N, CA, C and O atoms as a Tinker XYZ file with bonds, in Angstrom:
   456  protein
     1  N     11.255000   -4.005000   -2.577000    73     2
     2  CA    10.019000   -3.267000   -2.726000    64     1     3
     3  C      8.905000   -4.035000   -2.049000    63     2     4     5
     4  O      8.825000   -5.259000   -2.153000    81     3
     5  N      8.063000   -3.321000   -1.368000    73     3     6
     6  CA     6.907000   -3.919000   -0.715000    64     5     7
     7  C      5.636000   -3.488000   -1.437000    63     6     8     9
     8  O      5.477000   -2.320000   -1.794000    81     7
     9  N      4.752000   -4.426000   -1.642000    73     7    10
    10  CA     3.465000   -4.123000   -2.244000    64     9    11
    11  C      2.431000   -3.905000   -1.147000    63    10    12    13
    12  O      2.637000   -4.304000    0.000000    81    11
    13  N      1.332000   -3.280000   -1.500000    73    11    14
    14  CA     0.273000   -2.995000   -0.533000    64    13    15
    15  C     -0.135000   -4.250000    0.225000    63    14    16    17
    16  O     -0.260000   -4.219000    1.449000    81    15
    17  N     -0.340000   -5.338000   -0.478000    73    15    18
    18  CA    -0.778000   -6.577000    0.179000    64    17    19
    19  C      0.283000   -7.075000    1.154000    63    18    20    21
    20  O     -0.055000   -7.623000    2.204000    81    19
    21  N      1.557000   -6.894000    0.825000    73    19    22
    22  CA     2.628000   -7.287000    1.749000    64    21    23
    23  C      2.516000   -6.493000    3.049000    63    22    24    25
    24  O      2.625000   -7.053000    4.140000    81    23
    25  N      2.299000   -5.204000    2.923000    73    23    26
    26  CA     2.189000   -4.327000    4.093000    64    25    27
    27  C      0.974000   -4.725000    4.918000    63    26    28    29
    28  O      1.055000   -4.834000    6.142000    81    27
    29  N     -0.156000   -4.943000    4.244000    73    27    30
    30  CA    -1.367000   -5.356000    4.962000    64    29    31
    31  C     -1.169000   -6.701000    5.654000    63    30    32    33
    32  O     -1.641000   -6.897000    6.774000    81    31
    33  N     -0.477000   -7.625000    4.996000    73    31    34
    34  CA    -0.212000   -8.927000    5.606000    64    33    35
    35  C      0.636000   -8.786000    6.865000    63    34    36    37
    36  O      0.364000   -9.433000    7.876000    81    35
    37  N      1.655000   -7.947000    6.805000    73    35    38
    38  CA     2.512000   -7.749000    7.980000    64    37    39
    39  C      1.737000   -7.100000    9.125000    63    38    40    41
    40  O      1.922000   -7.450000   10.290000    81    39
    41  N      0.867000   -6.150000    8.777000    73    39    42
    42  CA     0.057000   -5.513000    9.811000    64    41    43
    43  C     -0.909000   -6.519000   10.430000    63    42    44    45
    44  O     -1.080000   -6.562000   11.648000    81    43
    45  N     -1.532000   -7.321000    9.582000    73    43    46
    46  CA    -2.478000   -8.321000   10.081000    64    45    47
    47  C     -1.765000   -9.337000   10.970000    63    46    48    49
    48  O     -2.304000   -9.757000   11.994000    81    47
    49  N     -0.564000   -9.726000   10.581000    73    47    50
    50  CA     0.194000  -10.689000   11.381000    64    49    51
    51  C      0.491000  -10.129000   12.776000    63    50    52    53
    52  O      0.405000  -10.847000   13.772000    81    51
    53  N      0.839000   -8.845000   12.836000    73    51    54
    54  CA     1.153000   -8.218000   14.128000    64    53    55
    55  C     -0.100000   -7.962000   14.966000    63    54    56    57
    56  O     -0.083000   -8.101000   16.189000    81    55
    57  N     -1.177000   -7.588000   14.292000    73    55    58
    58  CA    -2.388000   -7.166000   15.004000    64    57    59
    59  C     -3.422000   -8.275000   15.180000    63    58    60    61
    60  O     -4.225000   -8.240000   16.113000    81    59
    61  N     -3.398000   -9.248000   14.291000    73    59    62
    62  CA    -4.356000  -10.340000   14.382000    64    61    63
    63  C     -5.582000  -10.207000   13.493000    63    62    64    65
    64  O     -6.329000  -11.171000   13.327000    81    63
    65  N     -5.803000   -9.019000   12.912000    73    63    66
    66  CA    -6.976000   -8.877000   12.039000    64    65    67
    67  C     -6.824000   -7.666000   11.125000    63    66    68    69
    68  O     -6.096000   -6.719000   11.423000    81    67
    69  N     -7.539000   -7.731000   10.001000    73    67    70
    70  CA    -7.588000   -6.584000    9.093000    64    69    71
    71  C     -8.373000   -5.438000    9.725000    63    70    72    73
    72  O     -8.106000   -4.267000    9.453000    81    71
    73  N     -9.334000   -5.780000   10.563000    73    71    74
    74  CA   -10.125000   -4.742000   11.237000    64    73    75
    75  C     -9.207000   -3.832000   12.062000    63    74    76    77
    76  O     -9.334000   -2.608000   12.023000    81    75
    77  N     -8.291000   -4.442000   12.801000    73    75    78
    78  CA    -7.363000   -3.649000   13.613000    64    77    79
    79  C     -6.403000   -2.855000   12.733000    63    78    80    81
    80  O     -6.037000   -1.730000   13.074000    81    79
    81  N     -5.995000   -3.425000   11.615000    73    79    82
    82  CA    -5.142000   -2.693000   10.676000    64    81    83
    83  C     -5.896000   -1.481000   10.133000    63    82    84    85
    84  O     -5.320000   -0.402000    9.994000    81    83
    85  N     -7.168000   -1.653000    9.830000    73    83    86
    86  CA    -7.988000   -0.541000    9.336000    64    85    87
    87  C     -8.044000    0.586000   10.355000    63    86    88    89
    88  O     -8.006000    1.762000    9.994000    81    87
    89  N     -8.135000    0.226000   11.614000    73    87    90
    90  CA    -8.179000    1.256000   12.673000    64    89    91
    91  C     -6.866000    2.032000   12.735000    63    90    92    93
    92  O     -6.869000    3.252000   12.901000    81    91
    93  N     -5.740000    1.323000   12.600000    73    91    94
    94  CA    -4.430000    1.988000   12.616000    64    93    95
    95  C     -4.316000    2.939000   11.423000    63    94    96    97
    96  O     -3.802000    4.051000   11.548000    81    95
    97  N     -4.805000    2.483000   10.261000    73    95    98
    98  CA    -4.701000    3.280000    9.038000    64    97    99
    99  C     -5.802000    4.333000    8.933000    63    98   100   101
   100  O     -5.794000    5.160000    8.021000    81    99
   101  N     -6.746000    4.297000    9.871000    73    99   102
   102  CA    -7.868000    5.239000    9.890000    64   101   103
   103  C     -8.704000    5.138000    8.615000    63   102   104   105
   104  O     -9.038000    6.141000    7.984000    81   103
   105  N     -9.034000    3.879000    8.254000    73   103   106
   106  CA    -9.903000    3.622000    7.104000    64   105   107
   107  C    -10.991000    2.641000    7.521000    63   106   108   109
   108  O    -10.875000    1.971000    8.547000    81   107
   109  N    -12.036000    2.563000    6.729000    73   107   110
   110  CA   -13.092000    1.590000    6.965000    64   109   111
   111  C    -12.551000    0.200000    6.623000    63   110   112   113
   112  O    -11.785000    0.071000    5.669000    81   111
   113  N    -12.920000   -0.833000    7.363000    73   111   114
   114  CA   -12.445000   -2.186000    7.052000    64   113   115
   115  C    -12.723000   -2.621000    5.607000    63   114   116   117
   116  O    -11.980000   -3.428000    5.049000    81   115
   117  N    -13.779000   -2.095000    5.011000    73   115   118
   118  CA   -14.062000   -2.422000    3.612000    64   117   119
   119  C    -12.934000   -1.963000    2.687000    63   118   120   121
   120  O    -12.701000   -2.567000    1.640000    81   119
   121  N    -12.235000   -0.891000    3.078000    73   119   122
   122  CA   -11.113000   -0.400000    2.265000    64   121   123
   123  C     -9.997000   -1.448000    2.227000    63   122   124   125
   124  O     -9.387000   -1.670000    1.181000    81   123
   125  N     -9.736000   -2.084000    3.358000    73   123   126
   126  CA    -8.706000   -3.129000    3.415000    64   125   127
   127  C     -9.124000   -4.297000    2.525000    63   126   128   129
   128  O     -8.315000   -4.824000    1.761000    81   127
   129  N    -10.381000   -4.695000    2.627000    73   127   130
   130  CA   -10.899000   -5.782000    1.795000    64   129   131
   131  C    -10.765000   -5.441000    0.315000    63   130   132   133
   132  O    -10.376000   -6.289000   -0.489000    81   131
   133  N    -11.085000   -4.207000   -0.042000    73   131   134
   134  CA   -10.980000   -3.762000   -1.427000    64   133   135
   135  C     -9.535000   -3.834000   -1.907000    63   134   136   137
   136  O     -9.268000   -4.326000   -3.003000    81   135
   137  N     -8.601000   -3.345000   -1.092000    73   135   138
   138  CA    -7.189000   -3.387000   -1.478000    64   137   139
   139  C     -6.711000   -4.819000   -1.670000    63   138   140   141
   140  O     -5.931000   -5.099000   -2.581000    81   139
   141  N     -7.169000   -5.716000   -0.826000    73   139   142
   142  CA    -6.739000   -7.115000   -0.912000    64   141   143
   143  C     -7.310000   -7.821000   -2.140000    63   142   144   145
   144  O     -6.608000   -8.590000   -2.797000    81   143
   145  N     -8.567000   -7.564000   -2.448000    73   143   146
   146  CA    -9.249000   -8.364000   -3.463000    64   145   147
   147  C     -9.436000   -7.679000   -4.811000    63   146   148   149
   148  O     -9.594000   -8.353000   -5.829000    81   147
   149  N     -9.419000   -6.356000   -4.830000    73   147   150
   150  CA    -9.627000   -5.649000   -6.093000    64   149   151
   151  C     -8.431000   -4.810000   -6.499000    63   150   152   153
   152  O     -8.401000   -4.255000   -7.597000    81   151
   153  N     -7.446000   -4.716000   -5.618000    73   151   154
   154  CA    -6.233000   -3.982000   -5.945000    64   153   155
   155  C     -6.268000   -2.546000   -5.475000    63   154   156   157
   156  O     -7.212000   -2.100000   -4.824000    81   155
   157  N     -5.232000   -1.849000   -5.817000    73   155   158
   158  CA    -5.067000   -0.469000   -5.388000    64   157   159
   159  C     -3.885000   -0.374000   -4.435000    63   158   160   161
   160  O     -3.279000   -1.381000   -4.068000    81   159
   161  N     -3.574000    0.837000   -4.049000    73   159   162
   162  CA    -2.453000    1.060000   -3.145000    64   161   163
   163  C     -2.898000    1.907000   -1.969000    63   162   164   165
   164  O     -3.929000    2.579000   -2.008000    81   163
   165  N     -2.095000    1.855000   -0.931000    73   163   166
   166  CA    -2.326000    2.749000    0.193000    64   165   167
   167  C     -2.063000    4.182000   -0.260000    63   166   168   169
   168  O     -1.195000    4.420000   -1.100000    81   167
   169  N     -2.798000    5.121000    0.285000    73   167   170
   170  CA    -2.485000    6.529000    0.028000    64   169   171
   171  C     -1.188000    6.849000    0.773000    63   170   172   173
   172  O     -0.749000    6.075000    1.623000    81   171
   173  N     -0.586000    7.980000    0.454000    73   171   174
   174  CA     0.649000    8.350000    1.144000    64   173   175
   175  C      0.436000    8.498000    2.658000    63   174   176   177
   176  O      1.257000    7.993000    3.424000    81   175
   177  N     -0.632000    9.169000    3.123000    73   175   178
   178  CA    -0.832000    9.243000    4.576000    64   177   179
   179  C     -1.018000    7.858000    5.213000    63   178   180   181
   180  O     -0.518000    7.608000    6.310000    81   179
   181  N     -1.732000    6.964000    4.531000    73   179   182
   182  CA    -1.903000    5.608000    5.058000    64   181   183
   183  C     -0.573000    4.865000    5.078000    63   182   184   185
   184  O     -0.277000    4.141000    6.029000    81   183
   185  N      0.224000    5.043000    4.034000    73   183   186
   186  CA     1.529000    4.388000    3.961000    64   185   187
   187  C      2.442000    4.864000    5.091000    63   186   188   189
   188  O      3.186000    4.070000    5.667000    81   187
   189  N      2.385000    6.148000    5.405000    73   187   190
   190  CA     3.199000    6.679000    6.502000    64   189   191
   191  C      2.759000    6.100000    7.843000    63   190   192   193
   192  O      3.595000    5.806000    8.697000    81   191
   193  N      1.454000    5.935000    8.031000    73   191   194
   194  CA     0.956000    5.310000    9.262000    64   193   195
   195  C      1.416000    3.860000    9.353000    63   194   196   197
   196  O      1.803000    3.391000   10.423000    81   195
   197  N      1.372000    3.157000    8.233000    73   195   198
   198  CA     1.821000    1.766000    8.207000    64   197   199
   199  C      3.315000    1.688000    8.523000    63   198   200   201
   200  O      3.742000    0.835000    9.301000    81   199
   201  N      4.097000    2.564000    7.929000    73   199   202
   202  CA     5.544000    2.577000    8.167000    64   201   203
   203  C      5.836000    2.810000    9.646000    63   202   204   205
   204  O      6.679000    2.135000   10.237000    81   203
   205  N      5.139000    3.760000   10.230000    73   203   206
   206  CA     5.342000    4.053000   11.656000    64   205   207
   207  C      4.970000    2.842000   12.511000    63   206   208   209
   208  O      5.714000    2.463000   13.415000    81   207
   209  N      3.825000    2.241000   12.222000    73   207   210
   210  CA     3.384000    1.082000   12.996000    64   209   211
   211  C      4.361000   -0.083000   12.870000    63   210   212   213
   212  O      4.680000   -0.742000   13.860000    81   211
   213  N      4.835000   -0.336000   11.647000    73   211   214
   214  CA     5.715000   -1.474000   11.397000    64   213   215
   215  C      7.178000   -1.188000   11.734000    63   214   216   217
   216  O      8.001000   -2.102000   11.771000    81   215
   217  N      7.494000    0.079000   11.977000    73   215   218
   218  CA     8.869000    0.444000   12.287000    64   217   219
   219  C      9.776000    0.447000   11.074000    63   218   220   221
   220  O     10.977000    0.205000   11.193000    81   219
   221  N      9.207000    0.722000    9.900000    73   219   222
   222  CA     9.968000    0.762000    8.662000    64   221   223
   223  C     10.346000    2.198000    8.337000    63   222   224   225
   224  O      9.690000    3.139000    8.783000    81   223
   225  N     11.410000    2.362000    7.555000    73   223   226
   226  CA    11.736000    3.710000    7.100000    64   225   227
   227  C     10.596000    4.237000    6.223000    63   226   228   229
   228  O     10.169000    3.556000    5.291000    81   227
   229  N     10.107000    5.431000    6.514000    73   227   230
   230  CA     8.975000    5.953000    5.730000    64   229   231
   231  C      9.266000    6.024000    4.237000    63   230   232   233
   232  O      8.376000    5.791000    3.419000    81   231
   233  N     10.513000    6.346000    3.875000    73   231   234
   234  CA    10.829000    6.456000    2.444000    64   233   235
   235  C     10.696000    5.113000    1.735000    63   234   236   237
   236  O     10.378000    5.075000    0.546000    81   235
   237  N     10.932000    4.015000    2.441000    73   235   238
   238  CA    10.792000    2.690000    1.822000    64   237   239
   239  C      9.342000    2.431000    1.434000    63   238   240   241
   240  O      9.060000    1.928000    0.346000    81   239
   241  N      8.429000    2.778000    2.328000    73   239   242
   242  CA     7.006000    2.524000    2.073000    64   241   243
   243  C      6.470000    3.495000    1.015000    63   242   244   245
   244  O      5.741000    3.084000    0.113000    81   243
   245  N      6.824000    4.766000    1.119000    73   243   246
   246  CA     6.345000    5.766000    0.148000    64   245   247
   247  C      6.854000    5.432000   -1.255000    63   246   248   249
   248  O      6.091000    5.489000   -2.219000    81   247
   249  N      8.134000    5.083000   -1.375000    73   247   250
   250  CA     8.687000    4.730000   -2.687000    64   249   251
   251  C      8.063000    3.449000   -3.221000    63   250   252   253
   252  O      7.835000    3.326000   -4.425000    81   251
   253  N      7.783000    2.495000   -2.338000    73   251   254
   254  CA     7.125000    1.258000   -2.769000    64   253   255
   255  C      5.730000    1.544000   -3.308000    63   254   256   257
   256  O      5.335000    0.986000   -4.332000    81   255
   257  N      4.975000    2.412000   -2.624000    73   255   258
   258  CA     3.625000    2.746000   -3.088000    64   257   259
   259  C      3.691000    3.488000   -4.419000    63   258   260   261
   260  O      2.882000    3.236000   -5.312000    81   259
   261  N      4.654000    4.406000   -4.557000    73   259   262
   262  CA     4.806000    5.136000   -5.828000    64   261   263
   263  C      5.128000    4.157000   -6.958000    63   262   264   265
   264  O      4.587000    4.274000   -8.058000    81   263
   265  N      6.002000    3.200000   -6.686000    73   263   266
   266  CA     6.341000    2.210000   -7.711000    64   265   267
   267  C      5.136000    1.361000   -8.058000    63   266   268   269
   268  O      4.879000    1.096000   -9.232000    81   267
   269  N      4.386000    0.926000   -7.035000    73   267   270
   270  CA     3.210000    0.088000   -7.299000    64   269   271
   271  C      2.170000    0.851000   -8.124000    63   270   272   273
   272  O      1.519000    0.272000   -8.993000    81   271
   273  N      2.016000    2.130000   -7.855000    73   271   274
   274  CA     1.057000    2.937000   -8.624000    64   273   275
   275  C      1.494000    3.094000  -10.077000    63   274   276   277
   276  O      0.668000    3.358000  -10.950000    81   275
   277  N      2.797000    2.932000  -10.337000    73   275   278
   278  CA     3.310000    3.154000  -11.690000    64   277   279
   279  C      3.620000    1.847000  -12.415000    63   278   280   281
   280  O      4.458000    1.829000  -13.317000    81   279
   281  N      2.962000    0.763000  -12.040000    73   279   282
   282  CA     3.260000   -0.549000  -12.616000    64   281   283
   283  C      3.302000   -0.548000  -14.136000    63   282   284   285
   284  O      4.137000   -1.236000  -14.724000    81   283
   285  N      2.436000    0.195000  -14.774000    73   283   286
   286  CA     2.371000    0.201000  -16.244000    64   285   287
   287  C      3.030000    1.433000  -16.846000    63   286   288   289
   288  O      2.802000    1.767000  -18.009000    81   287
   289  N      3.843000    2.100000  -16.049000    73   287   290
   290  CA     4.509000    3.316000  -16.498000    64   289   291
   291  C      5.978000    3.025000  -16.811000    63   290   292   293
   292  O      6.572000    2.113000  -16.237000    81   291
   293  N      6.553000    3.800000  -17.717000    73   291   294
   294  CA     7.990000    3.650000  -17.967000    64   293   295
   295  C      8.833000    3.955000  -16.716000    63   294   296   297
   296  O      9.992000    3.547000  -16.638000    81   295
   297  N      8.267000    4.655000  -15.763000    73   295   298
   298  CA     8.998000    5.018000  -14.544000    64   297   299
   299  C      9.047000    3.877000  -13.527000    63   298   300   301
   300  O      9.741000    3.986000  -12.517000    81   299
   301  N      8.325000    2.792000  -13.778000    73   299   302
   302  CA     8.234000    1.710000  -12.793000    64   301   303
   303  C      9.602000    1.164000  -12.400000    63   302   304   305
   304  O      9.893000    1.036000  -11.210000    81   303
   305  N     10.443000    0.842000  -13.371000    73   303   306
   306  CA    11.742000    0.250000  -13.061000    64   305   307
   307  C     12.590000    1.176000  -12.182000    63   306   308   309
   308  O     13.251000    0.719000  -11.249000    81   307
   309  N     12.566000    2.462000  -12.480000    73   307   310
   310  CA    13.318000    3.415000  -11.679000    64   309   311
   311  C     12.768000    3.476000  -10.258000    63   310   312   313
   312  O     13.528000    3.413000   -9.291000    81   311
   313  N     11.453000    3.599000  -10.133000    73   311   314
   314  CA    10.843000    3.678000   -8.809000    64   313   315
   315  C     11.043000    2.391000   -8.021000    63   314   316   317
   316  O     11.293000    2.428000   -6.816000    81   315
   317  N     10.934000    1.254000   -8.700000    73   315   318
   318  CA    11.151000   -0.024000   -8.014000    64   317   319
   319  C     12.581000   -0.103000   -7.489000    63   318   320   321
   320  O     12.812000   -0.549000   -6.365000    81   319
   321  N     13.530000    0.329000   -8.301000    73   319   322
   322  CA    14.933000    0.312000   -7.887000    64   321   323
   323  C     15.159000    1.208000   -6.670000    63   322   324   325
   324  O     15.847000    0.821000   -5.726000    81   323
   325  N     14.585000    2.389000   -6.697000    73   323   326
   326  CA    14.705000    3.296000   -5.552000    64   325   327
   327  C     14.061000    2.697000   -4.309000    63   326   328   329
   328  O     14.617000    2.781000   -3.214000    81   327
   329  N     12.891000    2.096000   -4.479000    73   327   330
   330  CA    12.203000    1.479000   -3.342000    64   329   331
   331  C     13.043000    0.353000   -2.766000    63   330   332   333
   332  O     13.157000    0.222000   -1.547000    81   331
   333  N     13.632000   -0.461000   -3.633000    73   331   334
   334  CA    14.451000   -1.579000   -3.161000    64   333   335
   335  C     15.691000   -1.081000   -2.433000    63   334   336   337
   336  O     16.140000   -1.710000   -1.475000    81   335
   337  N     16.251000    0.041000   -2.878000    73   335   338
   338  CA    17.413000    0.612000   -2.206000    64   337   339
   339  C     17.081000    1.067000   -0.784000    63   338   340   341
   340  O     17.958000    1.099000    0.079000    81   339
   341  N     15.825000    1.417000   -0.542000    73   339   342
   342  CA    15.419000    1.935000    0.763000    64   341   343
   343  C     14.672000    0.913000    1.620000    63   342   344   345
   344  O     14.363000    1.181000    2.781000    81   343
   345  N     14.386000   -0.242000    1.054000    73   343   346
   346  CA    13.668000   -1.272000    1.802000    64   345   347
   347  C     14.685000   -2.140000    2.520000    63   346   348   349
   348  O     15.621000   -2.641000    1.896000    81   347
   349  N     14.517000   -2.325000    3.816000    73   347   350
   350  CA    15.439000   -3.217000    4.519000    64   349   351
   351  C     15.504000   -4.567000    3.808000    63   350   352   353
   352  O     14.472000   -5.127000    3.437000    81   351
   353  N     16.695000   -5.079000    3.623000    73   351   354
   354  CA    16.916000   -6.289000    2.826000    64   353   355
   355  C     16.119000   -7.484000    3.327000    63   354   356   357
   356  O     15.627000   -8.268000    2.516000    81   355
   357  N     15.978000   -7.644000    4.623000    73   355   358
   358  CA    15.234000   -8.792000    5.148000    64   357   359
   359  C     13.772000   -8.725000    4.712000    63   358   360   361
   360  O     13.159000   -9.757000    4.440000    81   359
   361  N     13.213000   -7.527000    4.644000    73   359   362
   362  CA    11.824000   -7.375000    4.214000    64   361   363
   363  C     11.683000   -7.683000    2.741000    63   362   364   365
   364  O     10.715000   -8.319000    2.324000    81   363
   365  N     12.643000   -7.237000    1.952000    73   363   366
   366  CA    12.597000   -7.513000    0.518000    64   365   367
   367  C     12.679000   -9.012000    0.266000    63   366   368   369
   368  O     11.967000   -9.535000   -0.591000    81   367
   369  N     13.532000   -9.702000    0.998000    73   367   370
   370  CA    13.664000  -11.153000    0.840000    64   369   371
   371  C     12.376000  -11.851000    1.237000    63   370   372   373
   372  O     11.942000  -12.783000    0.559000    81   371
   373  N     11.764000  -11.416000    2.321000    73   371   374
   374  CA    10.507000  -12.014000    2.764000    64   373   375
   375  C      9.411000  -11.781000    1.738000    63   374   376   377
   376  O      8.589000  -12.666000    1.499000    81   375
   377  N      9.390000  -10.596000    1.127000    73   375   378
   378  CA     8.390000  -10.281000    0.120000    64   377   379
   379  C      8.555000  -11.173000   -1.104000    63   378   380   381
   380  O      7.571000  -11.690000   -1.632000    81   379
   381  N      9.790000  -11.355000   -1.557000    73   379   382
   382  CA    10.051000  -12.207000   -2.715000    64   381   383
   383  C      9.656000  -13.644000   -2.402000    63   382   384   385
   384  O      9.052000  -14.317000   -3.237000    81   383
   385  N      9.992000  -14.119000   -1.208000    73   383   386
   386  CA     9.647000  -15.478000   -0.804000    64   385   387
   387  C      8.131000  -15.660000   -0.765000    63   386   388   389
   388  O      7.616000  -16.675000   -1.234000    81   387
   389  N      7.422000  -14.693000   -0.214000    73   387   390
   390  CA     5.964000  -14.792000   -0.137000    64   389   391
   391  C      5.338000  -14.842000   -1.527000    63   390   392   393
   392  O      4.416000  -15.623000   -1.762000    81   391
   393  N      5.823000  -14.029000   -2.435000    73   391   394
   394  CA     5.301000  -14.029000   -3.805000    64   393   395
   395  C      5.577000  -15.384000   -4.463000    63   394   396   397
   396  O      4.713000  -15.922000   -5.156000    81   395
   397  N      6.765000  -15.932000   -4.253000    73   395   398
   398  CA     7.108000  -17.235000   -4.841000    64   397   399
   399  C      6.210000  -18.334000   -4.289000    63   398   400   401
   400  O      5.752000  -19.200000   -5.035000    81   399
   401  N      5.962000  -18.300000   -3.004000    73   399   402
   402  CA     5.096000  -19.311000   -2.388000    64   401   403
   403  C      3.686000  -19.203000   -2.944000    63   402   404   405
   404  O      3.076000  -20.208000   -3.310000    81   403
   405  N      3.169000  -17.978000   -3.005000    73   403   406
   406  CA     1.808000  -17.787000   -3.515000    64   405   407
   407  C      1.710000  -18.168000   -4.986000    63   406   408   409
   408  O      0.696000  -18.716000   -5.418000    81   407
   409  N      2.751000  -17.884000   -5.755000    73   407   410
   410  CA     2.739000  -18.215000   -7.181000    64   409   411
   411  C      2.716000  -19.724000   -7.397000    63   410   412   413
   412  O      2.201000  -20.195000   -8.410000    81   411
   413  N      3.261000  -20.475000   -6.464000    73   411   414
   414  CA     3.325000  -21.931000   -6.588000    64   413   415
   415  C      2.321000  -22.639000   -5.697000    63   414   416   417
   416  O      2.409000  -23.852000   -5.506000    81   415
   417  N      1.372000  -21.899000   -5.153000    73   415   418
   418  CA     0.414000  -22.487000   -4.218000    64   417   419
   419  C     -0.343000  -23.656000   -4.831000    63   418   420   421
   420  O     -0.549000  -24.670000   -4.165000    81   419
   421  N     -0.760000  -23.534000   -6.089000    73   419   422
   422  CA    -1.483000  -24.640000   -6.730000    64   421   423
   423  C     -0.620000  -25.892000   -6.769000    63   422   424   425
   424  O     -1.103000  -26.997000   -6.521000    81   423
   425  N      0.654000  -25.715000   -7.081000    73   423   426
   426  CA     1.559000  -26.873000   -7.117000    64   425   427
   427  C      1.758000  -27.453000   -5.736000    63   426   428   429
   428  O      1.807000  -28.672000   -5.578000    81   427
   429  N      1.877000  -26.584000   -4.714000    73   427   430
   430  CA     2.085000  -27.056000   -3.348000    64   429   431
   431  C      0.876000  -27.837000   -2.841000    63   430   432   433
   432  O      1.023000  -28.803000   -2.093000    81   431
   433  N     -0.308000  -27.418000   -3.249000    73   431   434
   434  CA    -1.512000  -28.092000   -2.752000    64   433   435
   435  C     -1.657000  -29.506000   -3.335000    63   434   436   437
   436  O     -2.453000  -30.299000   -2.832000    81   435
   437  N     -0.898000  -29.827000   -4.384000    73   435   438
   438  CA    -0.982000  -31.160000   -5.011000    64   437   439
   439  C      0.014000  -32.147000   -4.378000    63   438   440   441
   440  O     -0.013000  -33.339000   -4.682000    81   439
   441  N      0.882000  -31.646000   -3.506000    73   439   442
   442  CA     1.864000  -32.508000   -2.865000    64   441   443
   443  C      1.177000  -33.264000   -1.739000    63   442   444   445
   444  O      0.583000  -32.641000   -0.858000    81   443
   445  N      1.244000  -34.602000   -1.745000    73   443   446
   446  CA     0.610000  -35.365000   -0.662000    64   445   447
   447  C      1.355000  -35.133000    0.652000    63   446   448   449
   448  O      2.585000  -35.136000    0.694000    81   447
   449  N      0.597000  -34.935000    1.707000    73   447   450
   450  CA     1.192000  -34.678000    3.016000    64   449   451
   451  C      1.370000  -35.942000    3.837000    63   450   452   453
   452  O      1.941000  -35.890000    4.926000    81   451
   453  N      0.897000  -37.071000    3.345000    73   451   454
   454  CA     1.037000  -38.317000    4.094000    64   453   455
   455  C      2.034000  -39.247000    3.455000    63   454   456
   456  O      2.270000  -40.343000    3.963000    81   455
């Protein structure tokens, strides 16, 4: 399953900026900032544009957004499972790795580099 921030990160990595991602998604750059810092999900039309740009199966992105929108719903586990079934495995692994790295960022920053 991919979360909105994962999708935005991949777009930013390919394009070089959130501004360019906003142009692809046909939204104001403030919308990208809001999604990153205050939460929320891509709309279905935005998710389809992201899927096309990233070369992902559209059903993987749509199911991921539906699951993310239902985080506090009893349907979350079902939607997450469906999204994972349709998400290319390499992307799912990268998403899990990124979450693990971010979750341990405070610990990583305490490791001396010299």
